[in-house]
C-alpha positions in Angstrom: 0.0 0.1 -0.1 2.8 2.0 1.0 4.8 2.2 -2.4 1.3 2.1 -4.3 0.8 5.5 -2.5 4.4 6.6 -3.2 3.5 6.2 -6.9 0.2 7.4 -7.2 1.9 10.7 -5.5 5.4 10.5 -7.4 3.0 10.6 -10.9 0.9 13.6 -9.7 4.2 15.4 -9.4 5.0 14.1 -13.0 2.0 15.7 -14.2 2.1 18.8 -12.1 5.8 19.1 -13.4 5.0 18.4 -16.9 2.1 20.7 -17.1 4.0 23.9 -16.1 6.8 22.8 -18.2 4.9 22.3 -21.4 3.2 25.7 -20.8 6.8 27.1 -20.2 8.3 25.5 -23.7 5.3 25.7 -26.3 3.4 29.2 -25.1 1.6 28.5 -28.6 0.6 24.9 -28.6 -3.2 24.2 -28.1 -3.3 21.4 -25.1 -5.6 19.2 -24.7 -7.9 19.8 -21.7 -6.6 18.1 -18.6 -8.7 15.7 -16.8 -6.1 13.9 -14.7 -6.6 12.1 -11.3 -3.5 11.3 -9.4 -2.7 8.4 -11.3 -2.2 9.1 -15.3 -4.0 5.6 -16.3 -6.6 6.1 -14.8 -6.8 9.5 -15.6 -6.9 8.4 -19.1 -9.8 5.4 -18.6 -11.8 8.2 -17.0 -11.9 10.4 -19.8 -12.3 7.6 -22.2 -15.2 6.5 -20.6 -17.0 10.1 -20.2 -16.1 10.5 -23.8 -18.2 7.5 -24.2 -20.8 9.0 -22.8 -24.2 6.8 -23.7 -26.8 7.8 -21.3 -29.5 10.1 -21.5 -28.3 13.9 -21.5 -29.7 16.5 -19.2 -30.8 19.8 -20.7 -31.2 22.0 -17.7 -27.8 22.1 -16.4 -27.2 23.8 -12.7 -23.7 24.6 -11.0 -23.4 25.8 -8.0 -19.6 27.0 -6.8 -19.1 27.7 -3.5 -16.5 30.4 -3.4 -13.7 29.0 -0.9 -15.8 26.0 -0.2 -14.4 23.0 0.5 -15.2 20.3 3.1 -14.6 22.3 6.5 -17.1 24.7 5.1 -20.2 22.5 4.8 -19.2 20.0 7.5 -19.1 23.0 9.8 -22.3 24.4 8.6 -24.1 20.6 8.8 -22.2 20.5 12.8 -23.5 23.8 14.0 -26.9 22.7 12.5 -26.7 19.6 14.0 -25.4 21.2 17.3 -28.3 23.9 17.7 -31.1 21.7 17.2 -29.4 18.9 19.5 -30.5 19.6 23.4 -27.9 16.9 24.6 -24.9 18.5 22.7 -23.2 19.8 25.3 -24.2 17.5 28.0 -22.2 14.7 25.4 -19.1 16.5 24.8 -15.6 14.6 25.9 -15.1 16.7 29.0 -18.2 15.7 30.5 -17.1 13.4 33.1 -21.0 12.1 33.9 -22.8 12.5 30.7 -26.0 11.1 32.4 -26.5 8.8 29.0 -26.6 12.0 26.6 -25.9 11.2 23.0 -24.7 13.7 20.3 -27.0 13.2 17.1 -24.4 14.5 15.1 -24.6 16.9 11.9 -27.9 17.8 9.8 -26.7 17.2 6.5 -27.0 20.3 3.5 -29.5 19.0 0.9 -26.4 19.1 -1.5 -24.7 16.2 0.9 -27.6 14.2 0.4 -27.4 14.0 -3.4 -27.0 10.5 -4.9 -23.4 11.0 -6.4 -20.2 12.7 -4.1 -17.2 13.1 -5.9 -13.8 15.0 -4.9 -11.9 17.2 -7.0 -8.0 18.2 -6.9 -7.7 22.1 -7.3 -3.6 22.8 -8.2 -3.2 25.4 -11.0 -0.1 25.7 -13.2 1.8 27.6 -10.4 0.5 27.1 -6.9 -1.1 24.2 -5.0 -3.1 26.5 -3.4 -4.5 28.6 -6.0 -7.1 31.1 -6.8 -10.2 31.6 -8.2 -9.4 32.8 -11.6 -7.4 29.6 -12.7 -9.7 26.9 -10.8 -12.8 28.7 -12.6 -11.2 28.4 -15.3 -10.4 24.8 -14.9 -13.9 24.4 -14.5 -15.1 25.8 -17.3 -13.2 24.9 -19.9 -10.8 22.1 -19.0 -7.5 23.9 -18.6 -5.0 24.9 -16.1 -3.7 27.8 -16.0 -2.0 30.5 -13.8 -3.4 32.0 -10.8 -5.1 35.0 -11.6 -5.9 34.4 -15.5 -9.2 34.0 -16.8 -9.7 31.3 -19.8 -6.0 31.7 -21.6 -3.2 29.7 -21.2 0.0 30.7 -19.3 1.4 33.2 -21.9 -2.1 35.2 -21.6 -2.4 34.8 -25.7 -4.5 31.8 -26.7 -7.9 31.4 -25.3 -10.3 29.2 -24.0 -13.8 28.7 -24.8 -16.3 28.1 -22.0 -18.4 25.3 -21.5 -21.6 28.0 -21.3 -20.6 29.5 -24.2 -20.3 26.2 -26.2 -23.7 25.2 -24.9 -24.9 29.1 -25.9 -23.7 29.0 -29.3 -23.7 25.4 -30.3 -26.9 24.2 -28.7 -28.8 27.2 -28.3 -29.5 26.9 -24.6 -29.9 30.0 -22.6 -27.2 31.0 -19.9 -27.3 32.6 -16.8 -24.9 33.7 -14.4 -24.9 34.7 -11.1 -23.0 35.4 -7.9 -23.5 37.2 -4.4 -20.7 38.8 -5.3 -19.7 41.2 -8.0 -20.6 39.7 -11.7 -16.8 40.9 -13.2 -15.5 39.2 -10.8 -13.1 35.7 -11.6 -15.7 33.2 -10.6 -18.7 34.3 -12.4 -16.3 35.9 -15.5 -14.6 32.7 -16.0 -17.6 31.5 -17.8 -17.9 34.5 -20.1 -14.7 36.4 -20.3 -10.8 35.8 -21.6 -8.4 38.1 -19.9 -4.6 37.8 -19.1 -5.6 39.4 -15.5 -8.8 39.3 -13.7 -8.2 42.6 -12.5 -9.1 44.0 -16.0 -12.1 44.3 -14.6 -13.9 47.1 -17.4 -12.5 44.7 -20.2 -14.6 42.1 -18.7 -17.3 43.5 -18.4 -17.6 44.4 -21.7 -17.0 40.7 -22.5 -19.9 40.4 -20.4 -22.2 42.1 -22.5 -20.8 40.7 -25.5 -21.8 37.7 -24.3 -25.6 37.4 -25.3 -26.0 35.6 -22.2 -29.6 36.0 -21.1 -29.5 36.2 -17.2 -26.9 37.8 -14.8 -27.7 38.9 -11.2 -26.3 39.9 -8.2 -23.3 42.3 -7.0 -22.8 45.3 -9.2 -20.0 45.5 -12.0 -16.5 46.5 -10.6 -15.0 49.8 -12.3 -17.6 50.5 -14.9 -16.2 53.2 -16.4 -12.8 51.9 -16.0 -10.0 52.2 -13.7 -9.6 56.3 -14.5 -13.7 56.8 -14.9 -13.5 57.8 -18.6 -14.4 54.6 -20.4 -18.2 54.4 -21.7 -20.3 53.2 -18.6 -20.7 49.2 -18.9 -24.3 49.7 -18.0 -25.1 52.1 -21.1 -23.4 49.5 -23.1 -25.3 46.6 -22.1 -28.9 48.8 -22.2 -27.6 49.6 -26.3 -26.9 45.4 -26.4 -30.4 45.0 -25.7 -29.9 44.1 -21.9 -32.7 45.1 -19.5 -31.1 46.2 -16.6 -32.6 46.5 -13.1 -30.9 48.1 -9.5 -34.2 47.8 -7.5 -35.7 44.8 -6.2 -39.1 46.1 -7.4 -37.8 46.5 -11.0 -36.5 42.7 -10.5 -39.1 41.7 -9.6 -41.3 42.4 -12.4 -38.8 40.9 -15.1 -40.2 37.7 -17.2 -39.0 35.8 -20.0 -40.5 38.4 -22.2 -37.8 41.0 -21.4 -35.2 38.2 -22.9 -31.8 39.8 -21.8 -31.2 41.2 -18.4 -28.6 42.3 -15.9 -30.5 42.2 -12.0 -28.1 44.4 -9.8 -29.0 44.0 -6.1 -30.3 46.9 -4.5 -29.2 46.4 -1.0 -25.3 46.5 -2.1 -22.9 46.2 0.7 -19.0 45.6 0.8 -17.5 46.4 -2.3 -20.6 46.7 -3.9 -21.6 42.8 -3.3 -24.8 41.6 -2.3 -24.9 41.5 1.8 -23.7 38.6 3.5 -26.6 36.4 4.8 -26.0 37.5 8.5 -26.8 41.1 7.3 -29.7 40.4 5.3 -33.1 41.8 6.6 -36.5 40.6 6.2 -37.5 40.8 2.6 -34.2 41.5 0.8 -33.5 39.0 -2.0 -31.3 36.2 -1.1 -28.9 34.0 -3.7 -31.9 31.8 -3.7 -34.3 34.6 -4.9 -32.0 35.6 -8.2 -32.1 32.0 -8.9 -35.9 31.5 -9.1 -36.2 34.7 -11.1 -33.0 33.2 -13.4 -35.4 30.1 -13.9 -38.4 32.2 -15.1 -36.1 34.1 -17.3 -34.1 31.3 -18.7 -37.0 27.9 -18.9 -37.3 26.7 -22.6 -37.8 23.6 -24.5 -34.4 23.7 -25.7 -32.7 23.9 -22.6 -30.3 26.1 -20.4 -27.5 26.4 -18.4 -27.2 28.4 -15.0 -24.0 29.1 -12.8 -24.2 30.5 -9.6 -21.6 31.4 -7.1 -21.8 31.6 -3.3 -19.0 34.6 -3.5 -18.9 35.5 -0.1 -18.3 32.4 1.3 -14.8 33.6 0.1 -14.9 36.4 1.4 -15.8 35.9 5.2 -13.0 32.6 5.2 -10.4 35.2 3.9 -11.4 37.4 7.4 -11.8 34.2 9.4 -15.1 34.7 10.1 -16.9 32.1 10.6 -20.1 33.0 12.0 -20.6 34.3 8.3 -19.0 31.8 6.5 -21.8 29.2 8.1 -24.4 31.6 7.6 -23.5 31.8 4.0 -22.9 28.3 2.9 -26.4 27.6 4.2 -27.6 30.5 2.0 -26.1 28.7 -0.9 -27.7 25.3 0.2 -31.3 27.8 -0.1 -29.8 28.4 -3.5 -29.4 24.8 -4.3 -32.7 24.0 -3.3 -34.7 26.2 -5.7 -33.1 23.9 -8.5 -33.9 20.7 -6.3 -37.8 21.9 -6.3 -37.2 22.2 -10.4 -35.5 18.9 -10.9 -38.7 17.7 -9.2 -41.1 18.8 -12.0 -38.3 17.9 -14.8 -36.4 14.8 -13.2 -35.2 13.4 -16.8 -34.0 16.4 -17.6 -32.3 18.0 -14.7 -28.2 17.7 -13.5 -27.8 19.8 -10.7 -23.7 19.9 -9.5 -22.5 21.7 -6.5 -18.8 22.3 -5.9 -16.4 24.8 -4.6 -13.1 26.3 -7.0 -10.9 25.7 -4.0 -10.5 26.3 0.2 -10.0 29.7 1.7 -8.9 29.9 5.0 -7.9 27.0 6.0 -10.8 26.3 8.5 -10.9 23.5 10.7 -13.5 21.7 13.1 -11.3 21.9 16.0 -8.9 24.2 18.1 -5.7 23.7 20.6 -7.8 25.6 23.1 -11.1 23.4 23.4 -9.5 20.0 23.1 -11.8 17.8 21.8 -14.8 19.7 22.8 -16.6 22.3 20.2 -19.3 24.8 21.4 -20.6 25.3 18.0 -23.8 27.1 19.6 -21.8 30.0 20.5 -22.0 30.9 17.0 -25.3 32.3 17.3 -24.2 35.2 19.4 -22.7 36.6 15.9 -25.5 38.8 14.8 -23.6 41.1 12.3 -20.5 40.2 9.9 -16.8 41.3 10.6 -17.9 43.6 7.3 -20.6 45.6 8.8 -18.8 45.7 12.0 -16.0 47.7 10.5 -18.5 49.8 8.4 -21.5 50.2 11.1 -19.2 50.6 14.5 -15.2 50.6 14.5 -15.0 53.4 12.0 -17.5 55.2 14.2 -15.0 54.4 17.4 -12.3 56.3 16.0 -13.8 59.0 14.8 -15.5 59.4 18.1 -12.5 58.3 20.4 -14.6 55.4 21.9 -13.2 54.1 24.6 -12.6 50.4 24.9 -14.8 49.7 27.6 -18.0 51.5 25.6 -16.7 49.4 22.3 -16.9 46.1 24.4 -20.7 46.8 25.0 -21.3 46.7 21.5 -19.1 43.4 21.3 -21.2 42.0 24.1 -24.2 42.8 21.9 -23.0 41.6 18.9 -21.0 38.7 19.2 -22.0 37.6 22.7 -18.7 38.0 24.0 -18.5 39.5 27.6 -16.1 41.0 29.9 -18.0 39.7 33.2 -20.1 36.8 33.7 -20.6 33.5 35.6 -18.2 31.0 35.3 -19.7 28.5 33.4 -20.5 31.1 30.7 -18.3 29.9 27.9 -18.4 33.3 26.0 -16.8 35.2 29.0 -13.3 36.5 27.9 -10.4 35.1 30.0 -7.8 37.7 30.9 -5.2 36.5 27.5 -8.8 37.1 25.5 -9.2 40.6 27.3 -5.3 41.6 26.2 -5.3 40.6 22.6 -8.9 42.5 22.4 -6.9 45.5 24.0 -4.0 45.5 22.0 -5.8 45.0 18.8 -8.3 47.7 20.0 -5.2 50.1 20.7 -3.9 49.4 16.8 -7.0 49.7 15.4 -7.5 53.3 16.7 -4.1 54.4 15.1 -3.0 55.5 11.9 -1.7 52.0 10.9 -0.8 50.7 7.9 -1.3 46.7 7.4 1.5 47.0 4.7 4.0 47.5 7.5 3.1 45.2 10.3 5.8 42.9 11.7 5.4 39.2 11.1 3.2 38.7 14.3 1.0 41.8 13.3 0.4 39.8 9.7 -0.1 36.7 11.8 -2.6 38.3 14.4 -4.7 40.4 11.9 -3.9 39.7 8.0 -4.9 42.7 6.1 -8.2 43.1 8.1 -9.3 45.4 10.6 -7.3 44.4 13.9 -10.3 44.6 16.3 -13.0 43.0 13.9 -10.7 40.1 13.1 -9.3 39.5 16.7 -13.2 39.7 17.8 -13.9 37.2 15.2 -10.7 34.8 16.1 -11.7 34.6 19.7 -15.5 33.8 19.2 -14.1 31.1 16.6 -12.0 29.9 19.1 -14.5 29.6 21.3 -16.8 27.8 19.3 -13.9 25.5 18.7 -12.8 26.5 15.3 -10.0 27.8 14.1 -8.5 29.2 10.2 -4.6 28.6 9.4 -4.5 31.3 6.8 -6.2 34.6 5.4 -5.9 33.4 1.8 -6.6 29.9 0.0 -5.2 26.4 0.6 -4.7 23.4 -1.5 -7.7 21.2 -0.2 -9.6 19.2 -2.4 -13.1 20.3 -3.2 -16.4 18.1 -3.2 -18.1 17.7 -6.2 -21.8 16.5 -5.3 -24.0 15.7 -8.4 -28.0 14.5 -8.6 -30.3 14.1 -11.4 -29.7 12.9 -15.2 -25.8 12.0 -15.6 -24.9 12.5 -12.3 -23.1 8.9 -11.9 -20.3 10.2 -14.2 -19.4 12.4 -11.4 -17.9 10.1 -8.8 -14.4 9.1 -7.9 -11.2 11.6 -7.2 -10.2 13.5 -10.3 -9.0 16.6 -11.4 -11.3 19.7 -11.3 -10.7 20.1 -15.2 -12.3 16.9 -15.5 -15.6 18.5 -14.3 -15.6 20.5 -17.8 -14.5 17.4 -19.8 -17.5 15.1 -18.1 -19.9 17.6 -18.7 -18.9 18.5 -22.3 -18.6 14.9 -23.3 -22.7 14.2 -21.7 -23.8 17.3 -23.6 -22.1 16.5 -26.8 -20.0 20.3 -27.3 -17.1 20.1 -28.9 
């Protein structure tokens, strides 16, 4: 077994180096889409089997991508639901000496965790085992590897790749929808319609979005709609000229129908960086990701078929910020969006395929923390009432302007996150002396004219590039809940691929993320 594993790992290393080397030596060459598992022979067999697909093909395909969502994110959400619903949860913990028969009921699986097929996809790109959203979404959308930061181009930035969405639109006449809780010209949504050597070419990506002709876009606002210097033609004006109906209010979005043909729905309640609200911050009556999926089905539904990609982008942003409460809430919001597709599939069981995956893992989220040993206290997360981003914007900015005292700031922390300076001995949200000092140090720095670019190594490990006070608050609540993060960036964990419906059986196994494209393309008979 050890020799076999060593051989498999060696094969994986050779494949990865060969991919990078081939790109460097033959910059103009058109590579074949990768669909490799850790063993080259198994990969070839997998591709061959997929290319010989003879089963019924779906005509309604939903692809849900939890940005930054790997096993820890959805498992943490499922464990959280299980903990909240279980009256025996804290009575059955390992540290409890007399459990009096209490037993842990376990997690409550999210809907997609119960799909009929579950696979795993490796996420490395042409330069990193901890890749970014641009390269990984490129792999999913086109079947090609590229460098981090590049969207649907080869590593030289000179050759472009056509996406599965474009092929279905052009070759089969399918309607296409792209939804994201973050900006519509951000990396993941862009990977289904754009081709740029840099993910930061927001204006150029926006132009390609308009030129795609896809029927439905919905979610966060476009970044840099008039270019980097503000002198370019407004992207929304270009969209209107191209025949798109553009809405910026929920009332107008609700009136949209299939008769509008091509629409761009910008969420009315834009938050940080003009993205949709975190689920924790969304108020009653405000559209969630699920509402945009429902409206998308209304716009796209037709007899030929449609392809819809829906991204839960703020899972990634929450994990970058090490905000476990927001991570769990936005993962649950993605599951709510998936449920809309599940309900649709019940009406079209022979024609629908639903895929749920991630592009990469973000934050190095772990269930378990050194300070809580084998115990977790996930119900502590119910104390969080606001995302780190809104805490920054609504509270911490005001503290600095008004020179608020630490003691007064902590009153808000107790109300919004449950963390207390004083309380009963058995209250696990009461802060220790060590935790109070961490908060005091972070607060003092946050009230100063700090520059995160000038941080010491210790400061960066403590705060990343985030507001020192806000991120320390979430770190401490995470840890008191038995959760921790290892990074403010991405990690190299594989992602799950859940599949339900017609063609789902093709997505079992352990394979490269490029195989997601390959399996879809062969199943749907696009070139």
